C-alpha positions as CSV (number, residue, x, y, z in Angstrom):
1,M,101.0,70.7,86.7
2,S,101.5,71.9,90.3
3,F,98.7,73.9,91.9
4,R,101.2,76.8,92.5
5,Y,102.0,77.0,88.8
6,Y,98.4,76.7,87.8
7,A,97.3,79.4,90.2
8,L,99.9,81.9,89.0
9,N,99.3,81.3,85.3
10,S,95.5,81.4,85.8
11,V,95.8,84.8,87.4
12,Q,97.6,86.0,84.3
13,N,95.1,84.8,81.8
14,N,92.1,85.5,84.0
15,N,90.5,82.1,83.1
16,F,90.5,80.9,86.7
17,F,88.6,84.0,87.8
18,S,85.8,83.9,85.3
19,P,82.7,85.6,86.8
20,K,80.6,82.7,85.8
21,T,82.6,80.4,88.1
22,T,82.9,82.9,90.9
23,I,80.8,81.1,93.5
24,S,80.8,77.6,92.2
25,Y,84.6,77.3,92.8
26,F,84.3,78.5,96.4
27,R,81.5,76.1,97.0
28,K,83.9,73.3,96.0
29,I,86.6,74.3,98.4
30,S,84.2,75.4,101.2
31,R,80.8,74.0,102.0
32,S,79.5,77.5,102.2
33,P,81.4,80.2,100.4
34,F,83.2,82.3,102.9
35,T,80.9,81.4,105.8
36,V,82.5,82.6,108.9
37,A,80.5,80.6,111.4
38,K,78.2,83.4,112.2
39,S,75.5,82.3,114.6
40,K,71.9,83.3,114.7
41,P,71.2,85.6,117.6
42,K,71.3,82.8,120.2
43,G,74.4,81.3,118.7
44,C,74.7,77.8,119.9
45,S,71.0,77.7,120.6
46,I,68.8,75.5,122.8
47,S,65.9,73.1,122.5
48,C,62.4,72.6,123.8
49,S,60.6,69.6,125.2
50,K,57.3,68.0,124.2
51,L,55.0,70.8,125.2
52,P,51.2,70.8,124.9
53,I,50.1,71.7,121.4
54,Q,47.2,74.1,120.9
55,E,45.5,73.9,117.5
56,S,45.1,77.3,115.9
57,K,41.5,78.0,114.7
58,N,43.0,79.5,111.5
59,S,46.4,78.3,110.2
60,Q,47.0,81.7,108.7
61,E,46.3,83.7,111.9
62,T,49.2,85.5,113.6
63,Q,50.8,85.4,117.1
64,H,51.2,88.6,119.0
65,D,50.3,90.6,115.8
66,L,53.5,89.4,114.1
67,S,53.0,87.2,111.0
68,L,54.3,83.7,110.9
69,I,56.8,82.8,108.2
70,Q,55.5,83.0,104.6
71,W,57.8,80.5,103.1
72,Q,56.6,81.1,99.6
73,H,58.0,84.6,99.9
74,L,61.5,83.3,100.6
75,Q,61.9,81.1,97.5
76,G,63.0,81.7,94.0
77,E,65.6,84.4,94.8
78,D,69.1,83.6,93.7
79,A,72.2,85.6,93.0
80,L,75.4,83.9,91.8
81,G,74.1,80.6,93.0
82,L,74.1,81.8,96.6
83,S,70.3,81.3,97.0
84,D,69.3,81.4,100.7
85,G,72.9,80.8,102.0
86,E,74.2,78.2,104.3
87,I,75.4,78.1,107.8
88,T,76.8,75.3,110.0
89,I,74.6,72.6,111.3
90,S,73.3,73.2,114.8
91,A,72.7,70.3,117.2
92,Y,70.3,72.4,119.1
93,D,68.1,73.3,116.2
94,T,68.2,69.7,115.0
95,A,67.1,68.5,118.5
96,W,64.3,71.0,118.4
97,V,62.9,69.8,115.1
98,A,63.3,66.2,116.3
99,L,60.7,67.0,119.0
100,I,57.9,67.6,116.5
101,D,55.1,65.0,116.7
102,A,53.8,63.5,113.4
103,G,50.4,63.2,115.1
104,D,50.7,59.6,116.0
105,K,53.2,60.0,118.9
106,T,56.2,59.4,116.5
107,P,58.8,61.9,115.3
108,A,57.7,63.9,112.3
109,F,61.3,64.2,111.3
110,P,63.0,60.9,112.1
111,S,66.1,62.0,110.2
112,A,66.7,64.6,112.8
113,V,66.7,62.0,115.5
114,K,69.1,59.9,113.5
115,W,71.4,62.9,113.0
116,I,71.5,63.4,116.8
117,V,72.5,59.8,117.4
118,D,75.1,59.8,114.6
119,N,76.7,63.1,115.7
120,Q,77.3,62.6,119.4
121,L,80.9,63.4,120.2
122,S,83.2,60.9,121.9
123,D,83.0,62.6,125.3
124,G,79.2,62.2,125.3
125,S,78.4,65.8,124.3
126,W,77.0,67.5,121.3
127,G,78.2,70.8,119.7
128,D,81.0,72.2,117.7
129,A,83.6,69.6,117.2
130,H,86.3,72.1,116.2
131,L,85.9,74.8,118.9
132,F,85.4,73.7,122.5
133,S,83.1,76.0,124.5
134,Y,81.2,75.0,127.6
135,H,78.3,77.2,126.7
136,D,78.1,75.5,123.3
137,R,78.6,72.0,124.5
138,L,76.3,72.2,127.5
139,I,73.3,73.8,125.8
140,N,73.5,71.5,122.8
141,T,74.0,68.4,124.9
142,L,71.0,69.2,127.1
143,A,68.9,69.9,124.0
144,C,69.8,66.6,122.4
145,V,69.2,64.7,125.6
146,V,65.8,66.3,125.9
147,A,64.9,65.2,122.4
148,L,66.0,61.6,122.9
149,R,64.4,61.3,126.3
150,S,61.1,62.8,125.0
151,W,60.8,59.9,122.6
152,N,62.4,57.3,125.0
153,L,64.9,56.5,122.3
154,F,68.6,55.5,122.5
155,P,69.0,55.5,126.4
156,H,72.7,54.8,126.2
157,Q,73.5,57.9,124.2
158,S,71.1,59.9,126.4
159,Q,72.8,58.8,129.6
160,K,76.3,59.6,128.2
161,G,75.0,63.1,127.5
162,I,73.5,63.5,131.0
163,T,76.8,62.4,132.5
164,F,78.8,64.9,130.5
165,F,76.3,67.7,131.6
166,Q,76.6,66.7,135.2
167,E,80.4,66.6,135.2
168,N,80.8,69.9,133.4
169,I,78.0,72.3,134.4
170,E,80.2,74.0,137.0
171,K,82.8,74.8,134.2
172,L,80.5,77.6,133.0
173,E,81.9,79.6,135.9
174,E,85.3,79.4,134.2
175,E,84.0,80.3,130.8
176,N,84.6,83.8,129.3
177,H,81.4,85.8,129.3
178,E,82.2,86.9,125.8
179,H,81.7,83.3,124.6
180,M,78.1,83.2,125.8
181,P,75.8,83.1,122.7
182,I,73.3,85.8,122.3
183,G,70.0,84.7,123.8
184,F,71.7,82.0,125.9
185,E,70.6,83.5,129.2
186,V,66.9,83.4,128.0
187,A,66.9,80.0,126.4
188,F,69.0,77.9,128.7
189,P,66.9,78.4,131.9
190,S,63.8,77.4,130.0
191,L,65.5,74.3,128.6
192,L,66.4,73.4,132.2
193,E,62.8,73.7,133.2
194,I,61.8,71.4,130.3
195,A,64.4,68.9,131.4
196,R,63.1,68.9,134.9
197,G,59.6,68.3,133.6
198,I,60.7,65.0,132.0
199,N,62.8,63.9,135.0
200,I,66.3,64.5,133.5
201,D,68.7,64.3,136.4
202,V,70.8,67.5,136.3
203,P,71.9,69.8,139.2
204,Y,69.3,72.5,138.9
205,D,70.3,74.4,142.1
206,T,74.0,75.1,141.4
207,P,75.2,78.7,141.8
208,V,76.2,79.0,138.2
209,L,72.6,78.1,137.1
210,K,71.1,80.6,139.5
211,D,73.3,83.2,138.0
212,I,72.0,82.4,134.5
213,F,68.4,82.6,135.7
214,A,69.2,86.0,137.1
215,K,70.6,87.1,133.7
216,K,67.4,85.9,132.1
217,E,65.3,88.1,134.3
218,L,67.6,91.1,133.6
219,K,67.2,90.6,129.9
220,L,63.4,90.2,130.0
221,T,63.1,93.4,132.1
222,R,64.9,95.2,129.3
223,I,62.3,94.2,126.8
224,P,58.9,93.8,128.4
225,K,56.6,91.3,126.7
226,E,54.0,93.9,125.7
227,I,56.8,95.8,123.8
228,M,58.2,92.6,122.4
229,H,54.9,91.8,120.9
230,K,54.9,95.1,119.0
231,I,58.5,95.7,118.1
232,P,60.7,93.0,116.5
233,T,63.7,92.1,118.7
234,T,66.2,89.2,118.9
235,L,63.9,87.5,121.4
236,L,61.8,86.5,118.3
237,H,64.6,84.1,117.6
238,S,64.8,82.9,121.2
239,L,61.2,82.7,122.2
240,E,61.2,78.9,122.6
241,G,62.9,79.9,125.8
242,M,59.8,81.9,126.6
243,H,57.3,79.4,125.1
244,G,56.8,80.9,121.7
245,S,58.8,81.7,118.6
246,F,59.1,81.8,114.8
247,L,60.9,83.7,112.0
248,F,64.1,82.4,110.4
249,S,65.1,79.8,113.0
250,P,64.3,76.0,112.7
251,S,64.1,75.7,116.4
252,S,61.8,78.7,116.8
253,T,59.7,77.7,113.8
254,A,59.4,74.1,115.1
255,F,58.0,75.5,118.4
256,A,55.6,77.8,116.5
257,F,54.4,74.8,114.5
258,M,53.9,72.8,117.7
259,H,51.6,75.5,119.0
260,T,49.8,76.6,115.9
261,R,50.1,73.7,113.4
262,D,50.6,76.6,110.9
263,N,51.3,75.1,107.4
264,N,53.9,77.8,106.5
265,C,56.0,76.6,109.5
266,L,55.8,73.1,108.2
267,K,56.8,74.1,104.7
268,Y,59.8,76.0,106.1
269,L,61.0,72.9,108.0
270,R,60.4,70.6,105.1
271,N,62.4,72.9,102.8
272,A,65.2,72.9,105.4
273,V,65.2,69.1,105.4
274,E,65.6,69.1,101.6
275,R,68.2,71.8,101.7
276,F,70.5,70.1,104.2
277,N,69.7,66.5,103.1
278,G,71.3,64.8,106.1
279,G,68.9,65.2,109.0
280,G,70.8,68.1,110.6
281,F,69.4,71.6,110.6
282,S,71.2,74.9,110.4
283,Q,70.8,77.5,113.2
284,C,69.3,79.9,110.8
285,L,67.8,79.8,107.3
286,P,67.9,81.9,105.1
287,V,71.1,83.8,105.7
288,D,71.1,85.2,102.2
289,L,71.9,88.9,103.0
290,F,74.7,87.8,105.4
291,E,76.2,85.5,102.8
292,H,76.0,88.1,100.0
293,I,77.6,90.8,102.1
294,W,80.4,88.7,103.7
295,I,81.5,87.1,100.5
296,V,82.1,90.5,98.9
297,D,84.0,91.7,102.0
298,R,86.2,88.6,101.9
299,L,87.0,88.8,98.2
300,Q,88.0,92.4,98.6
301,R,90.2,91.9,101.7
302,L,91.9,88.9,100.2
303,G,92.8,91.1,97.2
304,I,91.0,89.2,94.5
305,S,87.8,91.2,94.1
306,R,88.8,92.5,90.7
307,Y,88.3,89.0,89.2
308,F,84.7,89.0,90.5
309,E,83.4,92.4,89.5
310,E,80.3,91.0,87.8
311,G,79.5,88.7,90.7
312,I,80.1,91.5,93.2
313,K,77.7,93.8,91.5
314,E,75.0,91.1,91.5
315,C,75.6,90.5,95.2
316,L,75.4,94.2,96.1
317,D,72.4,94.8,93.8
318,Y,70.7,92.0,95.7
319,V,71.5,93.5,99.1
320,H,70.5,97.0,98.0
321,R,67.1,95.6,96.9
322,Y,66.4,94.7,100.6
323,W,68.0,97.7,102.2
324,T,65.7,99.8,104.4
325,D,66.0,103.0,106.3
326,K,66.1,100.8,109.5
327,G,68.9,98.7,108.2
328,I,69.0,95.0,107.4
329,C,69.5,91.6,109.1
330,W,71.0,88.4,107.9
331,A,67.9,87.4,106.0
332,R,65.9,89.5,103.5
333,C,62.5,89.1,105.1
334,S,63.6,89.6,108.8
335,H,62.2,92.6,110.6
336,V,64.9,92.3,113.3
337,Q,67.7,94.5,112.0
338,D,71.2,94.2,113.5
339,I,74.1,96.6,113.4
340,D,76.6,94.0,112.3
341,D,74.9,93.2,108.9
342,T,73.7,96.8,108.6
343,A,77.2,98.3,109.1
344,M,78.8,95.8,106.7
345,A,76.2,96.4,104.0
346,F,76.3,100.2,104.5
347,R,80.1,100.2,104.0
348,L,80.1,98.0,101.0
349,L,77.2,99.7,99.3
350,R,78.6,103.2,99.9
351,L,82.1,102.1,98.6
352,H,80.5,100.9,95.4
353,G,78.4,104.0,94.7
354,Y,75.0,103.0,96.0
355,Q,73.2,105.9,97.7
356,V,72.6,104.9,101.4
357,S,72.0,107.3,104.2
358,A,74.0,107.3,107.4
359,D,70.8,108.1,109.3
360,V,70.2,104.3,109.4
361,F,72.5,104.1,112.4
362,M,70.2,106.3,114.5
363,N,68.1,103.1,114.9
364,F,71.0,101.6,116.8
365,E,71.9,104.5,119.1
366,K,70.6,105.4,122.5
367,E,72.1,108.1,124.7
368,G,75.4,108.1,122.9
369,E,75.9,104.3,123.0
370,F,75.4,101.9,120.0
371,F,73.9,98.5,120.3
372,C,73.7,95.5,118.0
373,F,70.1,94.6,118.8
374,A,67.4,96.3,120.8
375,G,67.4,95.1,124.4
376,Q,70.6,93.2,124.3
377,S,72.4,92.7,127.6
378,N,75.9,92.8,126.2
379,Q,77.7,94.0,123.0
380,A,78.9,91.8,120.2
381,L,82.5,92.5,119.3
382,T,82.2,92.1,115.5
383,G,79.1,94.3,115.5
384,M,81.1,97.1,117.0
385,F,84.0,96.3,114.8
386,N,82.0,96.6,111.6
387,L,80.3,99.8,112.9
388,Y,83.9,101.2,113.4
389,R,84.8,100.2,109.8
390,A,81.6,101.8,108.4
391,S,82.0,105.0,110.5
392,Q,85.3,105.8,108.6
393,L,83.4,106.4,105.4
394,A,81.6,109.4,106.9
395,F,80.8,112.4,104.8
396,P,81.1,115.9,106.2
397,K,78.2,116.8,108.6
398,E,77.3,113.1,109.2
399,E,77.5,113.4,112.9
400,I,75.9,110.0,113.6
401,L,78.9,108.3,112.0
402,K,81.4,110.5,113.9
403,N,79.6,109.5,117.1
404,A,79.6,105.9,116.0
405,K,83.4,106.0,115.4
406,E,84.1,107.5,118.8
407,S,81.8,105.0,120.6
408,S,83.0,101.9,118.7
409,S,86.7,102.7,118.9
410,K,86.4,103.4,122.6
411,Y,84.7,100.0,123.0
412,L,87.2,98.1,120.9
413,K,90.2,99.7,122.6
414,H,88.8,98.9,126.0
415,K,88.4,95.2,124.9
416,Q,91.9,95.3,123.5
417,E,93.3,96.5,126.8
418,K,91.5,93.8,128.7
419,D,92.6,91.2,126.2
420,E,89.0,90.4,125.4
421,L,89.0,90.6,121.6
422,I,87.0,87.5,121.1
423,D,83.5,87.1,119.7
424,K,80.6,84.7,119.8
425,W,79.5,85.5,116.2
426,I,82.6,84.7,114.2
427,I,85.4,82.1,114.3
428,M,88.8,83.5,113.2
429,K,92.3,82.6,114.1
430,D,93.5,86.2,114.8
431,L,90.5,88.4,115.4
432,P,92.6,90.5,117.8
433,G,95.2,91.0,115.1
434,E,92.5,92.1,112.6
435,I,91.0,94.6,115.0
436,G,94.4,95.7,116.2
437,F,95.4,96.5,112.6
438,A,92.2,98.5,112.0
439,L,92.7,100.5,115.2
440,K,96.4,101.3,114.3
441,I,95.9,102.0,110.6
442,P,92.8,104.1,109.8
443,W,90.9,103.4,106.6
444,Y,92.2,106.6,105.1
445,A,95.7,105.1,105.4
446,S,94.8,101.5,104.5
447,L,96.5,100.6,101.2
448,P,95.2,97.5,99.3
449,R,98.3,95.4,99.4
450,V,99.1,96.2,103.0
451,E,95.6,95.2,104.1
452,T,95.6,92.0,102.0
453,R,99.0,90.9,103.3
454,F,98.0,91.4,107.0
455,Y,94.5,89.9,106.4
456,I,95.9,86.7,105.0
457,E,98.1,86.4,108.1
458,Q,95.2,87.3,110.4
459,Y,92.8,84.9,108.7
460,G,95.0,81.9,108.7
461,G,98.7,82.5,109.0
462,E,101.0,80.7,106.7
463,N,99.2,77.3,106.5
464,D,95.5,77.9,106.1
465,V,92.6,80.3,105.9
466,W,89.9,79.6,108.5
467,I,86.5,80.0,107.0
468,G,83.9,78.9,109.4
469,E,84.6,75.3,110.1
470,T,86.4,74.8,106.8
471,F,90.1,75.2,106.1
472,I,91.1,76.7,102.7
473,G,94.8,76.5,102.2
474,T,96.3,79.9,102.3
475,S,98.7,78.7,99.6
476,Y,95.9,79.6,97.2
477,F,95.7,83.2,98.4
478,S,99.4,83.4,99.1
479,N,100.3,82.3,95.6
480,I,98.2,85.0,94.1
481,F,99.7,87.6,96.5
482,N,103.2,86.3,95.8
483,Y,102.6,86.6,92.1
484,F,102.2,90.3,92.5
485,V,105.2,90.4,94.8
486,T,107.3,88.8,92.1
487,L,105.9,91.2,89.5
488,H,106.6,94.2,91.6
489,Q,110.1,93.0,92.4
490,L,110.9,92.8,88.7
491,E,109.5,96.3,88.3
492,W,111.6,97.5,91.3
493,D,114.7,96.1,89.6
494,T,113.8,98.1,86.5
495,F,113.0,101.1,88.6
496,Q,116.4,101.0,90.3
497,K,118.2,100.8,86.9
498,W,116.4,103.9,85.7
499,Y,117.4,105.7,88.9
500,E,121.1,104.7,88.5
501,E,121.3,105.4,84.8
502,S,119.7,108.8,85.3
503,R,122.1,109.6,88.2
504,L,119.2,110.8,90.3
505,H,121.2,110.0,93.4
506,E,123.2,113.1,92.5
507,C,120.0,115.2,92.4
508,G,118.9,114.9,96.0
509,V,116.9,111.6,95.8
510,C,118.2,109.0,98.2
511,R,117.6,105.3,97.9
512,N,115.1,105.3,100.7
513,G,113.1,108.0,98.9
514,L,113.2,106.0,95.7
515,L,111.8,102.9,97.5
516,E,109.0,104.9,99.2
517,C,107.9,106.4,95.9
518,F,107.7,102.9,94.2
519,Y,106.1,101.3,97.3
520,L,103.3,103.8,97.5
521,A,102.4,103.2,93.8
522,A,102.7,99.4,93.9
523,A,100.8,99.0,97.2
524,T,97.9,101.1,95.8
525,I,97.8,100.3,92.0
526,F,99.0,96.7,92.1
527,E,97.2,94.9,89.3
528,E,99.2,93.2,86.7
529,D,97.6,95.1,83.8
530,R,98.3,98.5,85.4
531,S,102.1,98.6,85.2
532,D,102.1,101.7,83.1
533,E,100.0,103.6,85.6
534,R,102.1,102.4,88.5
535,M,105.5,103.2,86.9
536,A,104.3,106.6,85.7
537,W,103.2,107.5,89.2
538,A,106.4,106.3,90.8
539,K,108.7,108.0,88.3
540,S,106.8,111.2,88.5
541,S,107.0,111.2,92.3
542,V,110.8,110.7,92.1
543,L,111.2,113.5,89.5
544,V,109.2,115.9,91.6
545,K,111.3,115.1,94.6
546,A,114.5,115.7,92.6
547,I,113.2,119.0,91.2
548,S,111.9,120.3,94.5
549,S,115.0,119.3,96.5
550,S,117.4,120.8,93.9
551,F,115.6,124.0,92.9
552,G,112.7,124.5,95.3
553,E,114.3,127.0,97.5
554,S,115.3,129.6,94.9
555,S,112.8,131.4,92.7
556,D,115.6,132.2,90.1
557,S,116.5,128.5,89.8
558,R,112.9,127.6,89.5
559,V,112.5,130.0,86.7
560,S,115.6,128.8,85.0
561,L,114.5,125.2,85.2
562,F,111.1,126.1,83.7
563,D,112.6,128.1,80.9
564,Q,115.0,125.3,79.9
565,F,112.2,122.7,79.9
566,H,110.0,125.1,77.8
567,N,112.7,125.7,75.3
568,A,113.7,122.1,75.1
569,R,110.2,121.1,74.4
570,R,109.8,123.7,71.7
571,S,113.1,122.7,70.0
572,D,112.6,119.0,70.6
573,H,116.0,118.9,72.3
574,H,116.5,115.5,74.0
575,F,119.5,116.4,76.1
576,N,121.3,113.2,75.1
577,D,124.5,114.5,76.8
578,R,123.8,114.0,80.5
579,S,127.2,114.9,81.8
580,M,127.0,116.7,85.1
581,I,127.8,120.4,84.9
582,L,128.5,122.1,88.3
583,D,128.4,125.8,89.0
584,R,129.9,125.1,92.4
585,P,130.6,121.9,94.4
586,G,127.2,120.3,95.3
587,S,125.1,122.3,92.9
588,V,123.0,120.9,90.1
589,Q,122.5,122.5,86.7
590,P,119.0,122.8,85.4
591,S,120.1,121.2,82.2
592,L,120.8,117.9,84.0
593,L,117.3,117.6,85.5
594,V,115.7,118.8,82.4
595,G,117.5,116.1,80.5
596,I,116.5,113.4,83.0
597,L,112.9,114.7,82.9
598,I,112.6,114.8,79.1
599,G,114.3,111.4,78.7
600,T,111.9,109.8,81.2
601,L,108.8,111.4,79.6
602,N,109.9,110.1,76.2
603,Q,110.5,106.6,77.6
604,I,107.0,106.6,79.3
605,S,105.4,107.8,76.1
606,F,107.3,105.2,74.0
607,D,106.4,102.3,76.4
608,L,102.8,103.2,76.2
609,S,102.8,103.5,72.5
610,M,104.4,100.0,72.2
611,S,102.0,98.4,74.7
612,D,98.8,100.3,73.9
613,G,99.3,102.0,70.6
614,R,98.6,105.4,71.9
615,D,100.7,108.5,71.5
616,V,100.4,110.7,74.6
617,K,103.8,112.4,74.3
618,N,102.4,115.9,73.7
619,L,99.8,115.6,76.5
620,I,102.5,114.5,79.0
621,Y,104.8,117.4,78.0
622,Q,101.9,119.8,78.5
623,L,101.1,118.4,81.9
624,W,104.6,118.9,83.1
625,E,105.0,122.3,81.6
626,D,101.7,123.4,83.3
627,W,102.9,122.1,86.6
628,L,106.4,123.7,86.3
629,E,104.8,127.0,85.3
630,K,102.8,127.1,88.6
631,W,105.7,125.7,90.6
632,K,108.2,128.3,89.6
633,L,106.1,131.0,91.3
634,D,106.3,129.7,94.9
635,G,107.5,126.1,94.8
636,E,104.0,124.6,95.1
637,G,102.4,123.8,91.8
638,G,99.9,121.0,92.6
639,E,101.9,117.8,92.6
640,G,98.9,115.8,93.6
641,E,97.0,116.8,90.5
642,L,100.1,116.1,88.3
643,M,100.3,112.5,89.7
644,L,96.7,111.9,89.0
645,K,96.9,113.2,85.4
646,M,99.9,111.1,84.7
647,I,98.2,108.0,86.0
648,L,95.0,108.7,84.1
649,L,96.9,109.3,80.8
650,M,98.2,105.8,81.0
651,K,94.7,104.4,80.9
652,H,92.5,106.9,79.1
653,N,92.7,108.6,75.7
654,D,91.8,112.3,75.3
655,L,91.2,113.8,78.7
656,T,91.3,117.4,77.7
657,S,87.6,118.0,78.3
658,L,87.7,115.9,81.5
659,F,90.5,118.0,83.1
660,S,88.3,121.2,82.9
661,H,85.2,119.6,84.3
662,P,84.1,121.2,87.6
663,H,84.0,117.8,89.4
664,F,87.6,117.0,88.3
665,V,88.7,120.5,89.2
666,R,87.2,120.2,92.7
667,L,88.9,116.8,93.2
668,S,92.2,118.2,92.0
669,E,92.0,121.1,94.5
670,I,91.5,118.7,97.4
671,I,94.2,116.2,96.4
672,N,96.7,119.1,96.0
673,R,96.0,120.1,99.6
674,I,96.2,116.6,100.8
675,N,99.5,116.1,99.1
676,L,100.8,119.4,100.3
677,I,100.1,118.5,103.9
678,S,101.5,115.0,103.4
679,Q,104.8,116.2,102.0
680,Y,105.5,119.3,104.0
681,S,103.8,119.0,107.5
682,K,106.4,119.4,110.2
683,A,104.4,119.7,113.4
684,S,106.5,118.9,116.4
685,R,104.2,119.5,119.4
686,N,101.3,117.2,120.1
687,V,98.8,120.0,119.9
688,E,100.1,120.9,116.4
689,K,99.9,117.3,115.4
690,E,96.3,117.0,116.5
691,K,95.4,120.2,114.6
692,T,97.2,119.0,111.4
693,K,95.6,115.6,111.6
694,K,92.2,117.2,111.9
695,I,92.8,119.4,108.9
696,M,93.9,116.3,106.9
697,E,90.8,114.3,108.0
698,N,88.6,117.2,106.9
699,E,90.1,117.1,103.5
700,M,89.8,113.3,103.2
701,E,86.1,113.6,104.3
702,Q,85.4,116.0,101.4
703,M,87.3,113.7,99.0
704,V,85.3,110.6,100.2
705,E,82.0,112.4,99.7
706,L,82.9,113.7,96.2
707,V,84.1,110.3,95.1
708,L,81.5,108.0,96.6
709,S,78.6,110.3,95.7
710,E,79.6,110.0,92.0
711,I,77.4,107.4,90.3
712,D,78.4,107.0,86.7
713,T,80.3,109.6,84.6
714,F,83.5,109.9,86.6
715,R,83.3,106.8,88.7
716,D,86.6,105.2,87.7
717,V,88.4,108.5,87.6
718,S,87.0,109.5,91.0
719,I,88.1,106.2,92.5
720,T,91.6,106.8,91.3
721,F,91.6,110.1,93.1
722,L,90.5,108.4,96.3
723,D,93.2,105.7,95.9
724,V,96.0,108.2,95.4
725,A,94.6,110.4,98.2
726,K,94.8,107.5,100.6
727,A,98.4,106.8,99.6
728,F,99.2,110.5,100.4
729,Y,97.4,110.1,103.7
730,Y,99.3,106.9,104.4
731,Y,102.6,108.7,103.8
732,F,101.5,111.6,106.1
733,F,100.5,109.1,108.8
734,M,103.5,106.8,108.6
735,C,106.3,109.2,107.7
736,K,105.6,112.5,109.5
737,G,105.6,111.3,113.1
738,F,101.8,111.0,113.3
739,Y,101.9,107.2,113.4
740,Y,104.1,107.1,116.4
741,Y,102.0,109.8,118.1
742,F,98.5,108.4,117.4
743,S,99.4,104.8,117.3
744,C,102.1,102.2,117.8
745,G,103.4,99.0,116.3
746,D,104.6,98.2,112.7
747,H,106.1,101.1,110.8
748,L,106.7,101.9,107.1
749,Q,109.8,99.7,106.6
750,S,108.0,96.6,107.9
751,H,105.1,97.3,105.5
752,I,107.5,97.6,102.6
753,V,109.1,94.2,103.6
754,K,105.7,92.5,103.7
755,V,104.3,94.0,100.5
756,L,107.3,94.2,98.2
757,L,110.0,92.0,99.6
758,Q,108.2,89.4,101.7
759,K,110.8,86.8,102.8
760,S,113.6,88.1,100.5
761,Y,115.3,89.8,103.4
762,S,118.6,89.8,101.6
763,L,117.4,92.7,99.5
764,I,116.8,94.8,102.6
765,S,120.5,95.5,103.2
766,D,120.8,97.2,99.9
767,V,118.0,99.6,100.7
768,F,118.0,100.4,104.4
């Protein structure tokens, strides 16, 4: 059986996506599930030489009033098999651990020395074999050379490394500053001093190295040592560059052990040896919070999260357990919070109904600017990107998130204009495309299928998905996506037949309008088991368009249409004779549309009865009569509420009590206003567009707060409101001239092609 066939059929029967196999499968296809090559703060890291060791009088005492690692507190926690997480092996951290003396002038971790020898690259360097960066190669190479020379081992490999360093040190001047790992400017100069101390021949006085030394002094002036000893900062992960470090870094912990002989440090390193089982050490361990957060984000954006609901809840429960009012970091016991992990966790927790305060971002704001870590000398792109994503979930009156949105979007746009959308924290094939899409299409207008289609392209194009240093064939994700495309194309064919047989083209609904109605429903409610909801929404949208365009202008005609529907319902008249009756050329008799409406409602009711065994015919009739009764007064009867109720009836049984609940009523009022603006806004001047957009955003803010603050009772119903509201906002943004005013790039038709038609361009000519 081909993989394509297996994947598509597995999607249908849900066996492949069993929550029990959620993580284990991804561990098979990727060494670390959805690892995105995120570095610890100093990224590619550095090493330290054989420094004098000072025995601590008490192995449990602390340095600078900050406790050493309590490894026993880091064990025994596990969610979905993720445990402490994994991150790629670091030559620097391995070299650092290789420096530890066993007490008899031999390496305490000989496997680390062996790893260094076995993993030297062909050009004599050490570092990332898949992504060449001079910052990465030079700092890792010097670290490994220091380790080998300290033990006077493997002189040939050591000399090859020194030669590479000598020949390439000037290349740092050509390197993009954005590629410099966080903490590099602190750690690299100290590593050079160590190398000088053991007579390693490198050009210490070159201009590029003097510049790096100057950057070190600048960073250290931002965080004076007396403050650093009291307040956790990223320098706690780079203190081997200042002669002292610990926390969740093998290199820093190794240095701390060399100075204190603290048993907890040794336990940490031994656990790391057992974990990686090959001599190499990761840059950071644990990375449990990072891994739990990022895997949920990847599953959602790749469009397969619905198959992992149980696992996602476990992940987010785990993250929420360690959430603090100061934020979080990549590891549960770290006291150095960062905006990247905090923003990602905040967004996901809020989206899933956890109560988290936006005040957490006050810890990362100073004088209107936001930073990833205290005292950093430059921003991290993905940190600002995730802050921007989180800021779009603002509730009314959350000014800190509004400030964060303004600040982060300004930063991202500036980087975009300068063609600097690259980042030291994450390896992706098209990070500029991902950020560009987010800047062009706000979250309010981001539909699930659109986001997934673009994300698959951004993450790996047509051939593969880039997850850290591991490739996962995009055929896996594309096959899932294409399954839904095929499903929706079949539905689109059925939808067109209904349109043609009903002669709706003669009732003011053009083919473009038909496609837009179906597309909005399919791009939002796309799941295979929600076809009834999707079709009910799409058909209702078309019928409302037909009724409004044919009878919306005249109060007499609206009354006539309502009366005929009311009478037909009472007499159970099915209007089987759908012959067109014209009062005058171009006019439409109410009887035609009433016949189409009743025939469609009967068919929807019949289909649901056959598939689900539920009889909702009377409820559906009542919904439409209630809407028509309001609509006949002034042509505005609450179309948004009607769509929601039609969708919900396809999934839920008796909703009579729900419809009258204050929470439901409030949501209905908001979605009616959102739909009204979406359908009828006609602002022509820029000032009017800005005002209309602001009104729309205020309504969406209220919707977001009502939906995401709901914990239990109406959670599923509330989420449906938000999904449909976003579809209305998308239509407003893309079809009413606001997209072209506030943004640029792809437009509605190209989105329809990507989501519904994909490469079947032959179908386009029949539509556009």
